[in-house]
C-alpha positions, 0 to 999 in steps of 0.5 A, spaced: 500 500 500 501 507 499 501 508 506 507 502 507 511 505 502 511 512 505 512 509 512 518 506 509 521 512 506 520 516 512 523 511 516 529 511 511 530 519 512 529 518 520 535 513 520 539 518 515 538 523 520 540 519 526 546 517 523 548 525 521 546 527 529 550 521 531 556 524 527 555 531 529 555 529 537 562 525 536 565 531 532 562 536 537 564 532 543 571 531 541 572 538 539 570 540 546 574 535 549 580 538 545 579 545 547 576 549 552 572 554 547 565 552 549 566 553 556 
């Protein structure tokens, strides 16, 4: 059905977003650990 297809697409987009956020968090945590700029 069309609904299932839409849900699958939304799920894929959410997965991609979650991965990007995780990567950003890692970058931010390593950056803040290396510098005291954010404090």
